[in-house]
N, C-alpha and C positions, 0 to 999 in steps of 0.2 A: 261903627259904633261912636259916638261923639264922646269926646273926654269929657268928664265930670265937671261942671264949673266950680274954682275953689270958693267961689261967696255963696254957693247953694249947700255945701258939706255944715252938717250942724255942729255947736261947739263939743257933742258928745263923742261923736264921729270923728273928730278930726283929730282928739283926744286916746281914741281908739286907734285912730292909724300910726299914731306917733309909738304907742306900746308894740304894736303888731311891728315895727320897723325896729325894735330894741330886741332882738330873737333871745339873747340870753338873757336879761330882764324876764320876758315873758316865758320862756321855759324854767325861770327858779318860782315866780309867780304861780306857775301853773303846777309846781311840782308840790309846793306849798297848799295851795287849795284842796289837792287830793288828800296830803298828808293828813290834812286839819279837819277836812269833811267826812273823810272816810270812817275815822274812828267814830264821830258825832253822829253816825249812820249806822254804825255798825253795834256799838258796846249798847247804849240805851236799850234795844230788844233784848240784852243776852241776860239783863236782870227782872225781863219781863216772862222768863220761863217758870210754867207753872202757876202764871197768874189766868192764863184760861181755861176755863174748867169745861170740860165735854158739856154740850147740849144732851139735856136731858131724851135718852131713848140711844143715845149714840154707842155704837159697840165697836170692838175692832173686826177688820174684814176676817171671815173663816178662811180655811186654809187654801179655800176651791175660791175665792174672790179675792185673795190677795196674789193668785198665780195668773188668774184672769187679768188683774190691775198690771202684773208685770208684761203681760201678754200687749194691753193696751198702750204701755209704753213702749216697749220692742218694736210696735209697729209705728207708733209715731202719730196715736191718733190725737193727741193732745198737741200735736202743733194744729191741727184744724177745729178741735173742737176744746173751748173753755168749759170752766164746772165753777162759774161765778155769776150767781145771778144776781147782779146792782141791784139798789134800792132804789130803782126808777121804776113809777108807772107804766110804759111800755115794757119794758123787762118783766115786771112782775105778772102781768098780764098774759104775754107769750109763754112763758118759763114755769112760773110757779113762786113760792116764795122767798125772799131775797135771803141769799147767803149769808150765815153766821160763821164766826170764827171758830166757833166751837162744835160744827160739823167734822170739819177736818184735822182735828187734834191727832187722831192719828195716822195721820196721813203724811208718809216720807217715801218720796219729795211729797209735796202737795202739786194740786195738777189745775189751780184756779185760772191759769190760763190767761190769755187777752186776747186772742185772734181767734175770729169767727169766721173759717170759710164753710165752717157748717155749722148747726145749730148748738147752743149751749147744750149740756147733759148732764146739769148739775140733780135735774130731777126727771131724770129718763127713767130711773126702776119704776116698773110697775104701768108703763104707758103704752107699751105693745106687747103682745105675747111673746114666749120663746121663738117661736116659728120665725116670726117677723125678723128679729135679729137676725136668724141661720140665714134667712133670703137675702137678707140685706147684706150679711157682709160675703156674702156666695159671688154677689152681682146686685150691686145699687139700683141699677136699670129697671132689676123686675121690681122695684117698690116706687121710685122715683124717676121717670125715664128721662128728666133734666138733669139728674144728679152727677158732678163733677168726680164723685168720691172713686177710689181706685177699688178693685173688688181683691178677695182677699181668699182664694178657692185653699190655700195649702190651712189655713185654719182649721178647716173641716177633714183635710186629710191627716195632718201629723198630730202623732200621739205627744199627748201632755207630757212636759218629762218633770217627776215629783220627787227628782234626786236631791234637789236641794231644799224641798219645803219644811222640812224640821227646822232647818238651819234658819232660814229666813225667819220662823216665828221666833226661834231664840233670840237672832240677834233682835229683830225688832220688841222683843221683852226686854234685853238689858237696855234699850235705849227709852225703856216706862210705858210700852204696850203691855197692858193685863192680861197676856196670857197667862195662863196657869201650866203647870209642867205638866198633869194631864192631858191637857188640850195640848201642848208641845209633842209628848209622846204619841198621841193618837192621830195626830195630823192628817195624816195620809190616808187612814181608815176614815176619819171623817169627809175628807177630801170626794174619795170613793163613793161615800152612801149619799153626800148633796149631789155628786155630777148623775149619779143613775136616775135618781130623782128629776133631773132637769132632763136625761135622755127620756125615759118615761113621758114626759109630757113633752117633747118634742114627737115622739112617735103617736101620741095621742092627738096631736095638731097636723098631721098629715106629713111629716118629716120622717124617710127611711132611716132606720138606727144605722148609726156609725159607731157604735159603744159609747160609752162614757167615757174614756180615756181621752176624747181628743180636745185639741184645744180651744176648737171653739166653744166647747161645754164651759170651760172655767170664763169664756171674754163673755160669755151671756151671763153667767153667774156673777160676774162684777157689774155689768153693766146693770142687772135687774135690781143690783143692791144701791145703786144711787138713788139720793134723797130720801130712801125709804127711813132711815133714820129719824126724819124731822116728824115723817108721819107716826111712827112708837110714840114719841116724844109728846111732850106738853103742843101746845095749839101754835102750828106754824105763824110764824111773823109775815102781817101781808103790808104792811104800812111801807109805802112809796111814794117819792116825790114825783111832782108833775112836771 
């Protein structure tokens, strides 16, 4: 490789190389940039707490949907699927109405993401029947032969752990999610009721019953919830840039 001709180096690059040659000065300036820039990025959002209001129709997750969301995170689904439809024509045409900040006001942590090894799931709810999701999680190739998504057969076999369900709702309540004391106290019973409804739908769609206490049922409940709040509320935004 030929050495760089000093005459071809721009003035700005020459200054940059000079700075890189001064290790101590460069380290101090980098530290100052982090110390000053960090608070500038972090502090303003702290004063915005409470300024974002829920979109009409948005409600907290049910106990079963909340457990399904935790399974979604546990299995790393958010590493390959975003939940944020950007205000671009191509995205709106493919996925549906653009995402709004008020939709995720009860999401802790939020799962907007940026990586799309698989499609965005912000508007997944109601797109496919429950049985589709059951088969897709068991073996994605049964649905799409070209899929690179891994299989999740243990979700069909594992019993759903509900020993911490009430504690999860109570913790979210302390963070501002409007769960009532009655909802917290009856969380497990409500979870069982919703799980039975999904199990009945699965059986009606040709899926052998594995009971209503399996992890797959909770995950299906969560996936079917995605994007449904916007449909219940006011007219969904469609504005998109070309």
